[in-house]
N, C-alpha and C positions, 0 to 999 in steps of 0.2 A: 148347723149348730146355732142355737138361739143366742140372743144378746147376753142374757143372764149367764148362760153356760160359758160363753167366752170370757166374761168378766170373772167368773169363778176360777176359770183356768188361769187367767192372769194373776189372780190373787195367790193361787198355790205356787205359781212360778216365783212370785216375790218371796214367799215363805222359803222356797228352795234356795233362792239366792241368799237369804238371810242365814240359813243354816250353813251355806258354803262360807259366808263371811265369818261365822262363828268358829269354823275350823281353821281359820287363818290367824296365826299368832300375832301378826302385826296390824290388826284392824285399826287400832287407835293408839299406836305405840309412840307417836311423835311428841305428845304433850302439847301444852300451850304456854311454853316459856319457862325459863329457869326459875325454879323454886327450891332453894336450899332446904326448906323444911321437909320436902318430899323424901329426904334421906331417912326420915323417921317412920316407923310403922309400915303400912302398906302404901304410903305415898299420899298425894294430894287428892282427897276425896271429891268426887264430882256430883254426888247426890243422885236423886231419881227424878228431879223436876224437869219437865219439858219447857219449851219456850214460853208458853202461856204463864206458867208459874214463875219463870225467871223474871218476867216483867212486873210481877206483884211481890217482889221481895222474897220469893221462895215460899210464900204462904199459899194454902189452898187444899189442905187435907180434908176439909169438910164439904166442899162443893165445887162443881164446875160452874162456869158462867153459862148463861142460858142458851147460847147459840148452838151448843152441841157439836161444833165443827172441829175443835181442837182437843187433843188428848191431854189428860191430867195424869202425870206419872207419879204423883204423890200418894194416891190411894187406889188400889185395884177395884174397890167397891164402886168407884165413880165411873168405871168403864161402861156400865150398863146404861148410863144416862146419855151416852153418845149413840144416837139412834141412826146414824149414817155409817156407811163404809168410809173410813177416813185413813188416808195414807199421808204420813208426815215425815219430813226429814229436815235436818238443820245442821248448821255449822257455827263455830265460835271463833272469833278473832280477839286476841288479847294483847294489850300493850302493858308491860309491867316494868316498874322501877324497883330494883332491889338495892337497899342501902345498908351497909354495915359501918362500923367505926373506921373511918378513913378510906372507904371504898364504896363505889356505886356502879351499877350496871343497868342498862335498859335492854329489854327484849320485846320483839314482836313476833307472834306465832299464831297459827290457826290450825284447827282440827275439826273432825267430825263431832257434832253434838249428840245426835240421836237419829235413828231410823225406826219408824213404828207403823204398824198396820192394825186397824181395828175394824170389826164388822159385827153386826147383830146376827145372832143365831135364831133366837125367838124374841118375842116382845119382852121377855123377862131375862134374857141371857145374851150377853155380848162377850166376844173373845178377841184376843189380839196377841201379836208378837212384837218384840222390839229388841234393839241392840243399842247399848249406850256404854261409854267408858265408866267404870266404877272408880278407878283411881289412876293417876299418872305418877310416875317417878321420872323427874326431869331436873337435874341439877348439875352444876359444874362450878366448883369453887377452888380457889388457890390462896395460899398464904405463904409468907416468907419469914425466915428467922436466920440468925447467924450461928454457925457452929462455934461453940464456946472455945475461946483461945485462938481462933483463926479469923481470917478475912473471907472465909468461904460461906456463901449463903446456902441455906437449905430451903427447897421449895416443896410444899405439901399440896398435893392435888387430889381432889375427890370429885368423881363424876358418876352419874347414874342415868339410865334410860330404860323406859319400859312402861307397861300398862297392865292393869287388870281390867278385863272387859266383862260386861254383864248382858247376857241374852236371856230374855224373860218371855214366858207364856203366861198371859194374864186372862182371867175370867171374872166377870162381874155379874151379879144376879140381883134381881128385884124380889124382895120378900114382902108381899103386901104392897100397900100404897106408899108408905113413907120410909121403908127400911131397905137399904142395899148392903150386900156383903160381897166380898171378892177375895181373890188370892192370886199371888204371883208364885210361879215356880221358876226360879232363875238359876242359870249356870254361870259361875265365875271362872274365868280362865285367863291366862296370860303368862308373860315372862318378864323378868327384871334383871338387868345387868348393872353391877356396881364395880367401880374400880377405885383403889386407893394407892397412891404413889408417893414416894419420897425421893427427891433428887438432890444430890450434893454437887454444886456448881464450882468446879475448881478452875475453869478457864482453859484447861488443856485436854489431853486425850483421856483423862481419868474421871470424867463426869459420869457418876454411877446413879442408876435409878433402880429402886426396889419397889415392886408393885404386887398387889394382891387383887385378882379379878374374881368376882363371884357372879355366878349365874343361877337364878332361881326360877323354877317353873311351878305354877300353882293351878289347881282346878278343883271344883266340886259343885254340887247342887245344893240349893237352900230354898227357903220359902218365906213369904210375907203374907199376912192376912190383914184384911181391912173391913171396916164397917162405916156406913154413913147414914145418918138419919135426917130427914127433912120434915120440919113441923110448920104448918101454916099458922100465921097470926093475922088478926084483923081481916078475916074473910079472904085469905090468900093474897092480900095486898103486901104483906111482909112475910118472909120465910126465915125461920131460924134453922140453921144447919149445924149439926154436930158430927164429927168424924174422928177416926183414929186408926192407926196401923201398928202392927207389931212384927218386927223382923227377927226371925229365929237366929240365935248366935251359934251358927254351925262352925265347923272347921274346914280348912282347905288342905287337900292333899298337896304336899310340897316335895320338891326334889331339888337339891342344891349341889353345885360343883364349885370348888375353889382351887385356883391355880396361883402359885407363887412364881414370879418372874424377876429376872435380874438382867439389866441391859446397861450399855455404856454408849453415851452419845446417841441415844435412840436406836441403837442396833443391839441385837442379842450378843451376849458374850460368846467367843469361840469355845467350842467343846462344852457348851452348857445347854441343857434342856430344861424347859419349865418344869417345876416340881408340882405335881398334882396333890394338893393337900386333902381334897375331898372329891369324890367322883360319884355323881348321881346318888347322894345320900338322901334317903327318904325320911320324911318327918311330917309334922302337922303344924299348921298355923291356926290357933284358936281365935275365931272372929267374935266381935262383941254382938250382943243383942241390942236392939234399938226399938224405941216406941215413939210415936208422934201422936199428939192429940190437938184438936183445934175446933174452932167455932166460927160462924160467920152469919151476918145478917144480909138478906137479899131483898131488894126491891125488884121484882120480876121484870126482865127486859130493860133494866135501868142501871142498877148499882149493886155491887157486891163488895162487902168489907169483911176481911178475914184476919184471924189471929191464930197462930200455931205455936206449940212448944214441942221440942224434940230432945230426947235424951239418948245418949249412946254410951254403953258400958265398956269403955276402953280399958278399964282396970283389969278386965278378964282377958285381955289380949295376950297371947303367948306365941312366940316364934321358935319352933323346935323345942318347946318346953321351957323356954327362957322368958320370964316376965320382963317387960320394958317399962317399969314404973318411973324411970327417970327420963323417958322419951315421950310416952303418950299417957293420957289421963282421961277419965270419964268426963263428959261435958254435956251441958244443956244449953240449947240456943232458942231464941225467940224470933218469930217471923210475923211481920205485919204487912198487909197489902190491900189494895182496892182496885176495882175495875169499874169503869163507867162508860155508858153509851148515851149520847145526848138524846137521840130519838130514833127508835127502831122503825117508825113509820114514815120517816122523812124521805123525801126524794133527793135531798142534798147529801153528797157522798161523805163529807166530813161529819155529818150527824150519825152516820152508820159505823164510824170507826170506833174501836174499843180503845180507851185510854187507860193506861195502867201505871201504878206507882207502888212503891213499898220499900221496906228496909228490914234488915235483920242484924242481930248482934249477939255476942256471947263468946265464951272461950272456945277455941278450936280444940282438936284432940291433941295438939302438940304441946309437950311440956319438957323441952330440953333442959337437963340438969335441974329438973323440978320447977322451972319457970313457966307459968301458964302463959300461953300466947293467945291474946284476944283478937277477934276479927269483927269488923263492922262494915257493912256496905249498904248503899242506897241504889234503887233501881227505878228506871222509867221504861215504859213499854207501849207499843202500839199493835193493835190487831187490825190489819187493813183488808177489807173484803176484796177478792179478786175473782176474775172469771165471770161468765154469764150469770146474771142474777146474784152475784156475790156468793157463788157456791163454794169457793175456796177461801183461804185466809193466808196472808203473808204476815208473819209475826216478827216484830223487832223488839229486842230487849237490850237495854243499856245499863251496865252495872259499874259503879265506881266504889272502891273500897280500900281498906287498909288492914293488914295483918301484922301484928307485932310492932315493936318500937326498937330504935337503935339503942343498944345497951351491951355490956360485956357478954351477956348470956343470950342475946336475941338479935335478930335483924328485923328490918322493916320492909314489908312488901306493899307497895301501892300499885293498884291496877285499874285499868279501864277495859271493860270487856263488852263486846257486842255479840249477841246471838241472833241469827237469822234463821227462820224456819218457814217452810211452805207446807200447808195442809190442803190436800185435795180431797174433796168430798163428793160422794155419789150415793144414789139409792139403789145400790147393786142388789141387795137382798131384801128390799122392801117391796112387797106386792102392792100394785095400785088397787085402789078400791073405788067402786062406782056407787054413788048415792042414788 
């Protein structure tokens, strides 16, 4: 068996493992820390950016940086500019401070960020597969009030856990010298569990708890298209890049079960069985369409400065036919970032490192009781060459941000997040040429 045949065999084994992961409901279901806002809509969205774009403020829909080693998850059209076989996987660690009026909580959590494989098919066609969390639901909140006319407190508890995962097959094509097009076909799937409980604390054997538990399963296939144009300026000394994507606003097949439970002192009541209010009720969740456009200026092998704008039509979101206009709202966000390498020809290691920075801002999709929740964050990143000849890349991205403010209708989330990713690169499908 030849070396290339062995490598191809290993690639298909990876694809097989990825498919097996896609059939496992709990791939990314742990979340990355308590987020009360994830009770709204389909949870806390994770976007499609990989570690390279995380370090540049989430910007990069118009161009990859020149090294061609790391994958760009923002635009499928850019996949064809990665001329190596690239396998990349990463994880995220997040420290979060959640503050409401009179209460605060800190959480530290970690989870999978992404797994992706890309390889060239022909000089003008590259293909790849990836898995990434689409959204997390991860919250646990409690509040207390007194029963009118008594000394008995009532405790309200709300919790949720789960995730929607995104498995994508991506193809990018070169059309002529300056234009690239591409498309994702992706499968969204997952399950979400939510619980709401009310407990009356009497201090004796009559402490009663009423709870409603809801389980939701979702799945369906959708698509995203992209285009990227690279225009040379000043005799190829400066490149102007323009790009954009459009994600189709498809629906999710949904199945929901709801159970009513009554307990006393944390134990089920004698001779009482939970009451099933809904069992595997089928319906649909209408998902929003989204588009992103961006531009960038590139000094080849030196500097890339990018700016993106993204709009998502959350006003069209429906869950089992019910609009959630008082929970989510359409939003537009701005992303800015830069990446710089001191000297690609230097023998000094620090001159070969990619230095990244960026920021983004704008309203999130959350709008509890009609109050828009704004989010801003800043990022720093490094791309560290690893392996013999710098054939791979260790990518670090550090993000600090804030979502919301402390008010009667909102809470404040402040977070520090680190994403670590390894990219392994080889010329598995590139035939050597002799001059």
